[in-house]
KEKE-3310 file (N, C-alpha, C; in steps of 0.2 Angstrom, whole numbers, plus 5000, padded with zeros to 4 digits):
npx = (5093:5109:5117:5126:5137:5141:5154:5163:5160:5159:5158:5171:5181:5193:5202:5210:5206:5192:5177:5162:5157:5162:5172:5180:5179:5175:5184:5183:5194:5202:5204:5220:5235:5244:5253:5262:5269:5274:5280:5287:5281:5279:5286:5301:5304:5297:5290:5280:5287:5282:5273:5278:5279:5273:5274:5263:5264:5253:5248:5251:5253:5248:5234:5232:5232:5244:5238:5229:5218:5213:5210:5204:5206:5208:5212:5223:5228:5239:5247:5249:5255:5251:5240:5232:5231:5229:5233:5228:5233:5236:5251:5264:5255:5248:5247:5231:5219:5212:5206:5209:5210:5207:5216:5219:5230:5236:5226:5219:5214:5203:5199:5190:5196:5195:5204:5212:5226:5244:5254:5264:5259:5256:5251:5251:5254:5252:5257:5250:5253:5259:5267:5275:5268:5262:5257:5244:5239:5226:5220:5205:5199:5200:5201:5199:5202:5196:5181:5172:5164:5151:5144:5130:5118:5110:5096:5100:5100:5096:5105:5111:5109:5114:5109:5096:5094:5093:5097:5108:5112:5104:5111:5127:5142:5154:5170:5184:5177:5166:5153:5142:5135:5121:5121:5118:5103:5095:5087:5088:5100:5106:5108:5124:5131:5146:5153:5151:5145:5146:5141:5148:5145:5151:5146:5143:5155:5165:5178:5194:5197:5196:5187:5186:5181:5177:5176:5165:5170:5184:5200:5202:5208:5224:5220:5211:5196:5189:5192:5191:5188:5185:5168:5165:5156:5157:5159:5163:5166:5165:5170:5168:5173:5160:5157:5157:5145:5136:5138:5146:5159:5160:5172:5175:5189:5192:5195:5184:5165:5155:5142:5136:5132:5126:5124:5119:5123:5125:5130:5142:5141:5142:5131:5129:5132:5138:5152:5167:5172:5185:5189:5191:5204:5212:5207:5194:5190:5174:5165:5165:5160:5167:5173:5163:5158:5146:5140:5133:5117:5109:5099:5096:5098:5109:5109:5116:5120:5119:5121:5112:5113:5121:5126:5131:5139:5156:5161:5171:5166:5168:5166:5169:5174:5164:5152:5144:5137:5132:5126:5129:5119:5117:5108:5097:5090:5074:5071:5072:5085:5080:5069:5076:5082:5071:5065:5055:5058:5055:5059:5067:5062:5067:5081:5084:5096:5113:5129:5140:5147:5149:5157:5158:5170:5177:5185:5180:5180:5172:5170:5158:5147:5136:5120:5111:5095:5082:5084:5098:5101:5108:5106:5113:5112:5112:5111:5112:5110:5117:5125:5137:5153:5154:5163:5166:5173:5176:5178:5176:5164:5151:5147:5134:5133)
npy = (4796:4788:4776:4761:4755:4739:4734:4726:4712:4702:4685:4674:4662:4655:4645:4631:4618:4608:4611:4611:4624:4641:4644:4641:4627:4624:4618:4614:4617:4611:4623:4631:4638:4648:4659:4668:4682:4685:4674:4668:4659:4653:4664:4674:4678:4693:4710:4716:4729:4747:4752:4741:4723:4706:4689:4675:4658:4647:4637:4620:4619:4612:4602:4608:4609:4610:4616:4625:4639:4650:4656:4655:4665:4669:4684:4693:4707:4714:4720:4734:4751:4762:4770:4762:4751:4734:4727:4714:4703:4693:4686:4692:4700:4716:4728:4730:4744:4743:4737:4726:4724:4736:4746:4753:4762:4751:4741:4725:4717:4707:4700:4692:4685:4682:4677:4677:4666:4669:4664:4657:4651:4660:4673:4690:4702:4718:4731:4745:4758:4768:4763:4748:4731:4716:4701:4689:4674:4663:4648:4642:4636:4632:4635:4626:4621:4608:4598:4601:4608:4619:4636:4640:4652:4660:4669:4679:4671:4669:4659:4658:4666:4670:4679:4677:4664:4657:4643:4640:4638:4649:4664:4671:4665:4656:4660:4653:4642:4631:4629:4619:4620:4616:4614:4608:4603:4612:4628:4629:4623:4609:4592:4585:4596:4604:4615:4630:4647:4661:4675:4681:4688:4696:4702:4713:4708:4704:4705:4707:4696:4682:4673:4656:4647:4631:4614:4601:4587:4589:4594:4610:4622:4630:4644:4659:4668:4680:4695:4704:4717:4723:4726:4728:4728:4718:4711:4697:4689:4672:4657:4640:4623:4610:4598:4580:4576:4586:4598:4613:4620:4633:4642:4652:4661:4670:4675:4678:4679:4681:4687:4679:4680:4672:4673:4664:4664:4657:4641:4628:4615:4599:4599:4611:4621:4634:4642:4649:4664:4674:4692:4701:4706:4712:4713:4726:4743:4748:4758:4773:4783:4794:4801:4808:4816:4813:4805:4789:4791:4792:4778:4775:4768:4761:4756:4742:4739:4724:4709:4696:4678:4677:4670:4675:4690:4694:4704:4717:4727:4743:4755:4772:4787:4789:4795:4791:4777:4761:4750:4740:4733:4721:4716:4707:4716:4719:4728:4733:4737:4745:4751:4759:4768:4774:4780:4774:4765:4757:4758:4744:4731:4734:4726:4714:4708:4710:4715:4722:4731:4746:4760:4776:4786:4775:4765:4752:4736:4722:4707:4702:4690:4692:4689:4693:4699:4693:4701:4704:4714:4722:4729:4741:4745:4758:4757:4765:4780:4791:4799:4790:4786:4775:4761:4750:4736:4725:4708:4697:4684:4671:4661:4655:4653)
npz = (4620:4622:4612:4613:4601:4593:4584:4579:4580:4571:4567:4563:4555:4564:4566:4558:4560:4558:4567:4577:4576:4572:4581:4597:4608:4625:4639:4656:4670:4684:4697:4696:4701:4691:4691:4702:4708:4720:4726:4716:4708:4692:4686:4689:4706:4712:4711:4698:4688:4687:4672:4665:4661:4664:4659:4656:4656:4648:4639:4639:4653:4668:4664:4652:4635:4621:4610:4615:4612:4619:4636:4653:4666:4683:4688:4699:4708:4719:4734:4731:4728:4722:4711:4696:4682:4675:4659:4650:4637:4622:4620:4608:4601:4597:4611:4618:4619:4632:4648:4662:4675:4688:4700:4716:4728:4740:4738:4736:4722:4712:4696:4683:4668:4651:4638:4622:4619:4615:4600:4606:4616:4628:4639:4640:4654:4657:4667:4670:4678:4692:4701:4707:4707:4714:4705:4702:4695:4692:4684:4677:4666:4648:4630:4615:4598:4597:4598:4613:4626:4624:4626:4636:4638:4652:4659:4672:4687:4704:4715:4727:4743:4757:4766:4766:4767:4756:4745:4753:4771:4781:4787:4791:4782:4791:4797:4788:4784:4774:4761:4752:4735:4725:4708:4695:4688:4694:4692:4678:4674:4667:4670:4667:4663:4662:4668:4676:4675:4685:4695:4709:4725:4739:4754:4769:4776:4790:4792:4783:4769:4758:4745:4739:4726:4720:4712:4719:4729:4729:4736:4744:4733:4730:4727:4723:4721:4724:4732:4748:4759:4776:4779:4765:4750:4736:4720:4709:4693:4690:4683:4685:4686:4688:4701:4702:4708:4704:4711:4718:4728:4740:4749:4763:4765:4775:4792:4799:4799:4784:4772:4757:4741:4726:4709:4695:4678:4666:4658:4654:4642:4633:4624:4619:4605:4605:4603:4608:4601:4597:4597:4581:4579:4591:4608:4611:4615:4617:4622:4631:4642:4647:4636:4629:4639:4645:4657:4663:4667:4684:4689:4676:4659:4646:4630:4621:4604:4595:4587:4577:4582:4592:4607:4619:4624:4628:4640:4647:4660:4667:4680:4684:4692:4702:4712:4723:4731:4723:4710:4695:4683:4670:4657:4645:4632:4625:4615:4598:4585:4576:4582:4591:4582:4576:4587:4595:4605:4620:4638:4645:4656:4673:4679:4693:4697:4701:4693:4696:4709:4718:4727:4734:4725:4720:4707:4698:4691:4682:4674:4662:4656:4644:4640:4625:4620:4608:4597:4598:4607:4622:4638:4649:4666:4677:4693:4704:4714:4709:4695:4685:4677:4663:4656:4643:4637:4624:4623:4615:4609:4611:4598:4588:4575)
capx = (5097:5115:5117:5133:5138:5146:5155:5168:5159:5157:5161:5175:5184:5200:5206:5210:5203:5185:5174:5155:5156:5167:5176:5184:5175:5178:5186:5185:5201:5202:5208:5227:5239:5250:5257:5262:5275:5276:5284:5291:5277:5278:5291:5305:5300:5297:5284:5280:5288:5277:5274:5281:5274:5276:5271:5260:5264:5247:5248:5256:5253:5243:5232:5230:5236:5248:5234:5224:5218:5211:5211:5200:5211:5206:5218:5223:5233:5240:5253:5249:5257:5248:5234:5234:5227:5232:5230:5229:5233:5239:5258:5265:5249:5248:5243:5225:5217:5207:5209:5206:5209:5209:5218:5222:5235:5234:5221:5220:5208:5203:5194:5190:5199:5194:5209:5216:5234:5248:5256:5269:5255:5257:5247:5255:5250:5255:5256:5250:5252:5264:5271:5276:5263:5262:5251:5242:5234:5223:5216:5199:5197:5203:5197:5203:5198:5193:5175:5171:5158:5149:5141:5123:5117:5104:5094:5104:5096:5100:5106:5112:5109:5115:5105:5089:5094:5092:5103:5113:5109:5103:5116:5134:5147:5159:5177:5188:5172:5164:5147:5141:5129:5119:5121:5114:5096:5092:5087:5089:5106:5105:5113:5129:5134:5153:5156:5145:5147:5143:5143:5149:5146:5152:5143:5144:5161:5167:5185:5196:5198:5195:5183:5188:5176:5180:5172:5165:5174:5191:5202:5202:5215:5228:5218:5206:5191:5186:5195:5187:5190:5180:5162:5165:5152:5161:5157:5168:5164:5168:5169:5171:5170:5155:5159:5153:5138:5133:5139:5152:5160:5162:5175:5177:5195:5193:5194:5177:5160:5153:5137:5138:5127:5128:5119:5121:5121:5126:5134:5145:5139:5143:5125:5128:5136:5140:5159:5170:5174:5188:5189:5194:5211:5213:5201:5193:5186:5168:5162:5168:5156:5171:5175:5158:5156:5139:5140:5127:5113:5107:5093:5095:5102:5112:5108:5121:5118:5123:5119:5109:5117:5126:5123:5132:5145:5161:5163:5173:5163:5171:5163:5174:5171:5158:5150:5140:5137:5128:5128:5127:5115:5118:5102:5094:5085:5070:5070:5076:5089:5075:5065:5080:5083:5065:5063:5050:5060:5053:5064:5065:5061:5073:5083:5085:5102:5119:5135:5146:5146:5154:5156:5160:5177:5181:5185:5178:5178:5170:5169:5151:5145:5130:5116:5107:5088:5082:5087:5105:5102:5109:5105:5118:5108:5115:5106:5113:5106:5121:5128:5144:5155:5154:5168:5164:5178:5174:5183:5174:5157:5150:5143:5131:5132)
capy = (4791:4786:4769:4758:4751:4734:4735:4721:4705:4697:4679:4672:4656:4657:4639:4627:4612:4608:4611:4612:4631:4645:4646:4636:4625:4625:4613:4616:4615:4612:4629:4630:4644:4648:4664:4672:4685:4685:4668:4665:4654:4654:4669:4675:4681:4700:4714:4719:4736:4751:4752:4735:4718:4699:4684:4669:4652:4644:4631:4615:4619:4607:4598:4612:4606:4615:4619:4630:4645:4655:4654:4658:4667:4674:4689:4697:4712:4715:4724:4740:4757:4768:4768:4760:4745:4729:4725:4707:4702:4687:4688:4693:4704:4723:4729:4734:4750:4740:4736:4720:4725:4742:4746:4759:4760:4747:4737:4718:4717:4702:4700:4686:4687:4677:4680:4672:4666:4670:4658:4654:4649:4664:4679:4696:4706:4724:4735:4752:4762:4772:4759:4741:4727:4709:4698:4682:4671:4656:4646:4638:4633:4634:4634:4623:4619:4602:4599:4599:4611:4625:4640:4641:4658:4660:4675:4679:4668:4669:4652:4658:4672:4668:4683:4675:4656:4654:4639:4639:4639:4656:4667:4672:4659:4657:4661:4646:4637:4630:4626:4617:4623:4612:4618:4604:4601:4618:4635:4628:4620:4602:4587:4584:4602:4603:4620:4635:4654:4664:4681:4680:4694:4696:4708:4713:4704:4707:4706:4706:4689:4680:4667:4651:4642:4625:4609:4597:4581:4590:4598:4617:4623:4636:4649:4663:4671:4686:4697:4709:4721:4724:4730:4729:4724:4717:4705:4695:4684:4665:4651:4635:4616:4607:4592:4574:4576:4592:4604:4617:4622:4640:4643:4658:4661:4675:4672:4681:4678:4685:4685:4677:4680:4669:4672:4660:4667:4652:4635:4625:4608:4597:4599:4617:4623:4641:4642:4656:4668:4680:4698:4700:4707:4712:4716:4733:4747:4750:4763:4776:4789:4800:4804:4813:4820:4811:4799:4785:4794:4788:4775:4775:4763:4762:4749:4740:4736:4718:4705:4689:4672:4678:4667:4680:4694:4694:4711:4719:4733:4747:4761:4776:4794:4787:4800:4788:4769:4759:4744:4740:4727:4720:4712:4707:4722:4717:4732:4732:4743:4750:4755:4765:4772:4778:4783:4770:4760:4758:4755:4737:4730:4735:4719:4714:4705:4715:4712:4726:4735:4752:4765:4783:4787:4769:4763:4745:4732:4715:4703:4700:4686:4696:4686:4698:4697:4690:4705:4705:4720:4721:4735:4742:4749:4761:4756:4769:4786:4796:4797:4787:4785:4768:4759:4744:4733:4719:4702:4691:4682:4664:4662:4649:4652)
capz = (4623:4618:4610:4612:4595:4593:4577:4577:4583:4566:4568:4557:4556:4567:4566:4552:4562:4558:4573:4576:4575:4570:4587:4601:4613:4632:4644:4663:4673:4692:4698:4696:4701:4685:4692:4708:4708:4727:4728:4710:4704:4685:4684:4694:4711:4712:4709:4691:4689:4684:4665:4663:4660:4664:4654:4659:4652:4648:4635:4642:4660:4671:4659:4647:4629:4618:4605:4618:4609:4624:4643:4658:4671:4688:4689:4705:4709:4727:4737:4727:4732:4719:4706:4689:4679:4671:4653:4648:4630:4620:4618:4601:4598:4600:4617:4617:4623:4636:4655:4665:4683:4690:4707:4720:4733:4746:4737:4733:4718:4707:4690:4678:4661:4645:4633:4617:4620:4609:4596:4610:4622:4633:4640:4643:4659:4657:4673:4668:4684:4694:4706:4706:4710:4713:4701:4703:4690:4693:4678:4678:4660:4642:4624:4610:4592:4598:4601:4620:4628:4622:4631:4636:4643:4656:4663:4679:4692:4711:4717:4734:4747:4764:4771:4767:4768:4749:4742:4759:4777:4783:4791:4788:4782:4796:4794:4787:4783:4767:4760:4745:4731:4720:4702:4690:4690:4697:4689:4671:4673:4666:4672:4661:4662:4664:4671:4677:4675:4691:4698:4716:4728:4746:4757:4776:4779:4797:4792:4776:4767:4751:4743:4734:4723:4717:4711:4724:4728:4728:4741:4742:4729:4732:4722:4726:4716:4726:4738:4751:4765:4781:4777:4758:4745:4730:4716:4704:4689:4692:4679:4689:4685:4692:4703:4699:4711:4702:4715:4718:4735:4741:4755:4766:4768:4780:4799:4802:4794:4779:4768:4751:4736:4720:4703:4689:4671:4661:4660:4648:4641:4626:4620:4616:4600:4605:4604:4609:4595:4599:4593:4575:4580:4598:4612:4609:4619:4613:4624:4636:4643:4649:4630:4627:4644:4647:4661:4663:4672:4689:4688:4669:4656:4640:4626:4616:4598:4593:4580:4579:4582:4598:4613:4624:4623:4634:4640:4654:4662:4672:4682:4687:4694:4706:4718:4728:4731:4718:4707:4688:4680:4663:4655:4639:4630:4620:4609:4591:4583:4572:4587:4594:4577:4575:4593:4598:4610:4627:4643:4647:4664:4677:4682:4700:4699:4700:4690:4698:4715:4719:4732:4732:4723:4718:4700:4699:4685:4682:4668:4661:4650:4644:4634:4622:4618:4602:4592:4599:4612:4629:4642:4655:4670:4683:4698:4709:4714:4706:4689:4685:4670:4661:4651:4640:4633:4621:4623:4611:4610:4610:4592:4586:4567)
cpx = (5103:5114:5124:5133:5143:5148:5160:5167:5158:5161:5165:5179:5192:5204:5205:5207:5195:5182:5166:5153:5162:5171:5179:5179:5179:5179:5187:5191:5200:5207:5215:5230:5245:5255:5256:5269:5278:5281:5288:5287:5276:5283:5296:5302:5302:5292:5286:5281:5282:5279:5279:5277:5278:5272:5269:5260:5257:5247:5253:5256:5247:5241:5230:5235:5239:5244:5228:5224:5216:5210:5206:5205:5207:5212:5218:5229:5233:5247:5254:5251:5254:5243:5236:5229:5231:5229:5233:5229:5237:5246:5259:5260:5250:5244:5237:5224:5211:5210:5206:5205:5211:5211:5220:5227:5232:5229:5223:5213:5209:5198:5195:5192:5198:5198:5212:5223:5238:5250:5261:5265:5255:5252:5251:5251:5254:5253:5256:5248:5259:5269:5271:5270:5265:5256:5250:5238:5232:5219:5211:5196:5201:5199:5202:5199:5195:5186:5175:5165:5157:5145:5134:5121:5110:5102:5097:5099:5100:5099:5107:5112:5109:5111:5098:5089:5092:5098:5108:5109:5109:5108:5123:5138:5153:5166:5180:5183:5169:5157:5146:5135:5127:5118:5116:5107:5092:5093:5089:5096:5105:5110:5118:5133:5141:5156:5150:5148:5143:5145:5142:5150:5147:5149:5143:5149:5163:5175:5188:5197:5197:5190:5186:5182:5179:5175:5171:5169:5182:5193:5202:5209:5218:5226:5213:5202:5189:5190:5191:5190:5184:5174:5161:5160:5155:5159:5163:5165:5168:5166:5172:5169:5165:5158:5155:5146:5134:5133:5146:5153:5163:5165:5177:5184:5197:5193:5188:5172:5159:5146:5139:5132:5129:5123:5122:5118:5123:5130:5137:5143:5141:5137:5124:5133:5139:5147:5161:5174:5178:5187:5193:5202:5213:5207:5200:5189:5180:5164:5165:5165:5161:5173:5170:5156:5149:5139:5133:5123:5111:5100:5091:5099:5104:5111:5114:5119:5122:5121:5116:5114:5122:5123:5125:5139:5149:5163:5166:5170:5167:5167:5169:5170:5165:5158:5146:5140:5131:5130:5125:5124:5116:5113:5100:5090:5081:5069:5074:5080:5085:5071:5069:5081:5077:5062:5057:5051:5057:5058:5062:5064:5067:5075:5084:5092:5108:5125:5141:5144:5151:5152:5159:5168:5180:5180:5185:5177:5176:5168:5161:5150:5138:5126:5112:5099:5088:5085:5094:5106:5104:5109:5110:5114:5113:5110:5107:5109:5111:5124:5135:5146:5156:5159:5166:5169:5175:5180:5181:5166:5157:5145:5140:5130:5139)
cpy = (4788:4778:4766:4753:4745:4733:4729:4714:4700:4691:4677:4666:4658:4651:4635:4620:4612:4607:4612:4619:4635:4648:4640:4634:4625:4619:4615:4613:4616:4618:4628:4637:4643:4653:4667:4675:4686:4680:4665:4660:4656:4660:4670:4679:4689:4704:4715:4726:4741:4752:4747:4729:4711:4695:4678:4664:4648:4637:4626:4615:4615:4602:4602:4610:4612:4618:4623:4636:4651:4652:4658:4659:4671:4678:4693:4701:4714:4718:4730:4746:4763:4766:4766:4754:4740:4728:4718:4706:4696:4689:4688:4697:4711:4724:4733:4740:4748:4739:4729:4720:4732:4742:4752:4757:4756:4742:4730:4717:4711:4703:4695:4689:4681:4680:4675:4672:4667:4663:4654:4651:4653:4670:4684:4700:4712:4728:4742:4756:4765:4769:4752:4737:4720:4706:4691:4680:4664:4654:4641:4635:4635:4632:4631:4622:4612:4602:4597:4602:4617:4629:4640:4647:4657:4667:4674:4676:4667:4662:4652:4665:4670:4673:4681:4667:4653:4650:4637:4640:4647:4658:4667:4666:4661:4657:4654:4641:4637:4628:4624:4620:4618:4616:4614:4602:4607:4624:4634:4625:4613:4598:4586:4591:4601:4609:4626:4642:4658:4671:4681:4686:4692:4703:4707:4708:4708:4708:4705:4698:4688:4674:4663:4647:4637:4619:4604:4591:4582:4594:4605:4619:4629:4642:4653:4666:4678:4688:4703:4711:4721:4728:4731:4725:4724:4711:4704:4689:4678:4660:4645:4628:4614:4600:4586:4573:4582:4598:4607:4618:4629:4640:4650:4658:4666:4671:4674:4679:4683:4683:4684:4677:4677:4669:4668:4663:4663:4646:4633:4617:4606:4597:4606:4618:4630:4641:4649:4658:4674:4686:4697:4701:4707:4714:4724:4737:4750:4756:4766:4783:4795:4804:4809:4817:4819:4805:4796:4788:4789:4785:4775:4769:4765:4756:4748:4737:4730:4715:4699:4684:4673:4675:4672:4684:4694:4701:4712:4726:4736:4753:4765:4783:4793:4792:4797:4780:4767:4752:4744:4733:4727:4715:4712:4713:4720:4721:4730:4738:4748:4754:4760:4770:4777:4781:4780:4765:4762:4755:4748:4737:4730:4728:4720:4712:4711:4711:4716:4730:4740:4756:4771:4783:4781:4768:4755:4742:4725:4713:4701:4696:4688:4693:4692:4695:4695:4694:4707:4711:4718:4728:4735:4747:4752:4761:4760:4776:4792:4794:4794:4786:4777:4767:4752:4741:4726:4714:4696:4690:4674:4664:4655:4648:4652)
cpz = (4619:4617:4609:4606:4596:4586:4574:4580:4578:4567:4562:4559:4558:4567:4560:4553:4561:4564:4571:4574:4573:4576:4590:4606:4620:4636:4651:4665:4680:4693:4700:4696:4696:4687:4699:4709:4715:4729:4722:4707:4697:4682:4690:4699:4711:4709:4701:4691:4685:4676:4662:4663:4662:4660:4658:4654:4653:4645:4638:4650:4663:4666:4653:4641:4626:4612:4608:4614:4613:4631:4647:4664:4676:4690:4695:4706:4716:4728:4732:4731:4728:4715:4699:4687:4675:4665:4651:4640:4628:4618:4611:4598:4601:4606:4616:4621:4628:4643:4657:4672:4684:4698:4710:4725:4739:4744:4734:4729:4713:4701:4686:4671:4656:4639:4629:4619:4614:4606:4601:4616:4628:4633:4643:4648:4660:4663:4671:4674:4686:4699:4704:4709:4709:4709:4702:4698:4691:4687:4680:4672:4654:4636:4619:4604:4592:4601:4609:4622:4626:4627:4630:4641:4646:4658:4670:4684:4699:4714:4725:4737:4754:4769:4771:4768:4761:4746:4747:4765:4778:4788:4788:4788:4787:4793:4794:4786:4776:4767:4753:4742:4726:4714:4697:4693:4694:4693:4682:4669:4673:4669:4666:4660:4665:4669:4672:4678:4680:4691:4705:4720:4736:4749:4765:4779:4785:4797:4784:4775:4759:4751:4738:4732:4719:4716:4718:4723:4728:4734:4739:4739:4732:4727:4726:4720:4717:4732:4741:4757:4770:4779:4770:4755:4739:4727:4711:4700:4691:4687:4683:4686:4690:4694:4701:4702:4709:4706:4715:4726:4735:4748:4757:4769:4773:4787:4802:4797:4789:4775:4761:4746:4729:4715:4698:4683:4665:4663:4653:4648:4634:4622:4617:4611:4599:4608:4605:4603:4597:4595:4586:4575:4587:4602:4611:4614:4615:4615:4630:4637:4645:4642:4628:4633:4647:4651:4661:4669:4678:4687:4680:4666:4649:4636:4622:4610:4596:4587:4582:4579:4587:4604:4619:4622:4629:4634:4647:4655:4668:4674:4685:4688:4697:4711:4723:4727:4726:4715:4700:4687:4673:4661:4648:4638:4624:4614:4603:4590:4580:4577:4590:4589:4576:4581:4596:4603:4617:4632:4645:4654:4667:4680:4689:4702:4698:4697:4693:4704:4716:4725:4730:4730:4720:4710:4701:4692:4686:4675:4668:4655:4649:4638:4631:4621:4611:4596:4593:4604:4619:4632:4648:4660:4676:4688:4705:4709:4711:4699:4690:4678:4669:4655:4649:4636:4630:4620:4619:4612:4609:4604:4591:4578:4564)
residu = (MET:ALA:VAL:LEU:PRO:VAL:THR:SER:CYS:ASN:ALA:GLN:ALA:THR:ASN:LYS:VAL:ALA:VAL:ARG:THR:LYS:GLY:SER:ASP:PHE:THR:PRO:HIS:THR:PRO:LEU:ARG:LEU:LEU:ASP:THR:ARG:ASN:GLY:THR:GLY:VAL:ALA:LYS:GLY:LYS:VAL:PRO:ALA:ASN:TRP:TYR:THR:SER:VAL:LYS:VAL:ALA:GLY:GLN:GLY:SER:ILE:PRO:ASP:ASN:ALA:THR:ALA:VAL:VAL:LEU:ASN:LEU:THR:VAL:THR:ASN:THR:THR:ASP:SER:GLY:HIS:ILE:ILE:ALA:SER:GLY:SER:GLY:LYS:PRO:MET:PRO:GLU:THR:SER:SER:VAL:ASN:TYR:GLY:PRO:GLY:GLN:THR:VAL:ALA:ASN:LEU:VAL:ILE:MET:PRO:VAL:GLY:SER:ASP:GLY:ARG:VAL:ASN:LEU:ASP:ASN:ILE:GLY:TRP:GLY:PRO:VAL:ASP:LEU:ILE:ALA:ASP:VAL:THR:GLY:TYR:PHE:THR:PRO:THR:ALA:SER:SER:GLY:TYR:LYS:ALA:LEU:SER:PRO:THR:ARG:PHE:VAL:ASP:THR:ARG:GLU:GLY:LYS:GLY:ALA:PRO:LYS:GLY:GLN:VAL:ALA:GLY:GLN:ARG:SER:PHE:GLY:VAL:GLN:ILE:THR:GLY:VAL:GLY:GLY:VAL:PRO:LYS:GLY:ALA:THR:ALA:VAL:SER:LEU:ASN:VAL:THR:VAL:THR:ASN:PRO:ARG:GLU:ALA:GLY:HIS:LEU:THR:VAL:HIS:PRO:SER:GLY:GLN:ALA:THR:PRO:THR:ALA:SER:ASN:LEU:ASN:PHE:THR:THR:GLY:GLN:THR:VAL:ALA:ASN:SER:VAL:ILE:VAL:PRO:ILE:GLY:PRO:ASP:GLY:ARG:ILE:ILE:VAL:ARG:ASN:GLY:SER:TRP:GLN:PRO:THR:ASP:VAL:VAL:ILE:ASP:VAL:ASN:GLY:TYR:TYR:THR:PRO:ASP:SER:ASN:ALA:ALA:TYR:VAL:PRO:PRO:LEU:ALA:ILE:PRO:THR:ARG:HIS:PHE:ASP:THR:ARG:LYS:ASP:GLY:LYS:PRO:LEU:ALA:ALA:ARG:ASP:TYR:LEU:PRO:LEU:LEU:GLY:GLN:PRO:GLY:VAL:GLU:ALA:TYR:ILE:LEU:ASN:THR:THR:VAL:THR:ASN:THR:THR:GLY:SER:GLY:PHE:LEU:SER:VAL:ALA:PRO:ASP:PRO:ASN:SER:ARG:GLU:GLU:TYR:ASP:ASN:GLY:THR:ALA:THR:PRO:PRO:ALA:ARG:PRO:ILE:SER:SER:ASN:LEU:ASN:TRP:THR:THR:GLY:LYS:THR:VAL:ALA:ASN:LEU:VAL:GLN:ALA:PRO:PRO:ALA:GLU:GLY:GLY:MET:VAL:ALA:PHE:TRP:ASN:GLN:GLY:TRP:GLU:ASP:THR:ASP:LEU:ILE:VAL:ASP:PHE:PHE:GLY:HIS:TYR:GLY:THR:ASP)
# end
């Protein structure tokens, strides 16, 4: 079995301001649209040309301070005419060999990005494709060297499944309707948590549309978290502030009903000292099965070797060259590196939650905040019945040492 190495996760001090850990703490932000090339929000109106870029001003926008070191953005690409991908990077830094959003002609695709900002407070978005695209960026939080909230990982826990009536009324969510989800005091999320990390999945939608997730007690913002087409099953990571009553609101922006599934994989709280530590230089590509010609086998897994003292890895996972439908699960692996080295590792229990869903011929990406087991290991499971290629990009981690 191949093993995915993590070689550049070593924590290092990146700020001169004394904080509780060697990274930056998180502050949630009400969803706010920073960029929309369709109407000129944040930049001049007009599509981003092929093999060109646009820049998003982050620091100083909304309530984001000038000393923000990193940002959480929901990045959406739409009005596409060809295939390609978007690379997000801090301005003034070399463009990494990674991807944040993959798209095909006619698609509208969203993905969450956690990205260090440049010294000018900006993030660059490069369109690596054969045609122009519109780009949308919504912020839901930021990181600073000032003590705020650290991250606490949870084993993926299902909070909502409208197909079963779990966490919400049983039955599809009607078009243009919302429902609330109790977050604090449920499934290990304590009172006082400031934001929650989710994997949100839409399935069985009767028409194209989008979901918007936002704190309770506030009007629905002009922002989206997940876009879908008729009949599509699609997932996206979401980080959203928690309302004062401990709840979040999910709105179906379609005109027709859909089922919604929500898994919680972590939360942010002032009681956690796990701070965001960016890559030592730029985001890096850690594994690509296309390079060695050995795709991730059906119903099999690949382990990722990590390090102690990590609360969660921030990874962008991408599947491509798919020949059937399936889903990817990322879960802690209780084996040790020594057990893999000497051939005594045993397959971990197969997880039941999903991080990424795909259909035949599609290239799909999703951000994963993956908690390792005690020895620092994470397993990537191909839960489909056909082999698929897997790409793993490293965007940092939450460190406690």
